[in-house]
Each structure stands twice: as structure tokens, then as C-alpha cells.
C-alpha positions in Angstrom: 21.8 73.6 -9.4 22.5 72.2 -13.1 23.6 74.6 -16.5 20.1 74.5 -17.0 18.9 76.4 -13.7 17.1 73.3 -12.6 17.7 72.6 -9.0 16.8 68.5 -8.5 14.1 68.3 -6.0 13.8 64.4 -6.0 14.0 61.2 -8.4 10.9 58.1 -7.6 10.8 55.4 -9.0 7.2 55.4 -11.1 6.1 51.3 -10.7 9.5 50.4 -8.6 9.2 46.4 -8.9 5.4 46.1 -9.2 6.0 45.5 -13.3 7.5 42.4 -12.4 3.8 40.9 -11.1 3.2 38.0 -13.4 -0.7 38.8 -13.1 -0.2 42.3 -12.7 -2.9 43.1 -15.7 -5.4 41.0 -13.3 -4.7 42.6 -10.8 -5.2 45.8 -12.1 -8.5 45.6 -13.6 -9.7 44.6 -10.2 -10.2 48.0 -7.9 -9.2 46.1 -4.6 -5.9 44.9 -6.8 -5.3 48.2 -8.0 -5.4 50.0 -4.8 -3.1 47.6 -3.7 -1.1 48.5 -6.4 -0.7 52.1 -6.2 -0.5 51.7 -2.4 2.7 49.9 -2.3 3.8 51.8 -5.1 3.2 54.7 -2.9 5.0 53.6 -0.5 8.7 52.7 -2.1 8.5 55.7 -5.1 10.7 57.8 -3.0 13.3 54.8 -1.8 16.7 55.2 -3.2 17.4 51.8 -3.4 14.0 50.9 -5.9 15.4 53.5 -8.5 16.8 51.0 -10.2 14.2 48.2 -10.5 12.2 50.8 -11.9 11.1 50.5 -15.3 11.1 53.9 -15.2 11.9 56.9 -13.3 10.8 61.0 -12.9 12.7 63.6 -11.7 11.3 66.2 -9.9 12.9 69.5 -10.3 12.6 73.3 -9.7 13.2 75.9 -12.0 15.9 78.8 -10.9 17.6 79.2 -7.4 17.2 76.9 -4.6 14.6 78.7 -2.3 13.8 81.2 -4.5 10.5 82.6 -5.5 
């Protein structure tokens, strides 16, 4: 728990390496291409080694003591 009272649950790579695709705009416009991008991104989003490759990272935290509800 940090000083502000948050407990880190997990860190996620938002887009992972997908931002490096040369034709990502074209693939995103195609529904099958978009589904492939999203499916792959979901599979690797919580892989720690992907955090450094992703242009954006999301931290998920819980306020309060761990396991307190």
C-alpha cells in the first residue's frame, strides 16, 4: 500500500506492441482485423514483459486496506 492509501492490483499494457504495426489503421478499420488486434492485446495485456513495449500502461489499484470491504 502506498502513502495515498492505494494497493496496486495489477499493471496492464494498454496496446502492447500493436502500435508498431505499419498498417494498424487499415487493420483497425476492418472488423476482422480489429478483432485480431483486440484478441492479441487481451492475451498479452498482463504479461510483465509487455509493459516496456506498450506506449501506454494502465495501473489498477484499490483504495483502502487489502481485502477490506
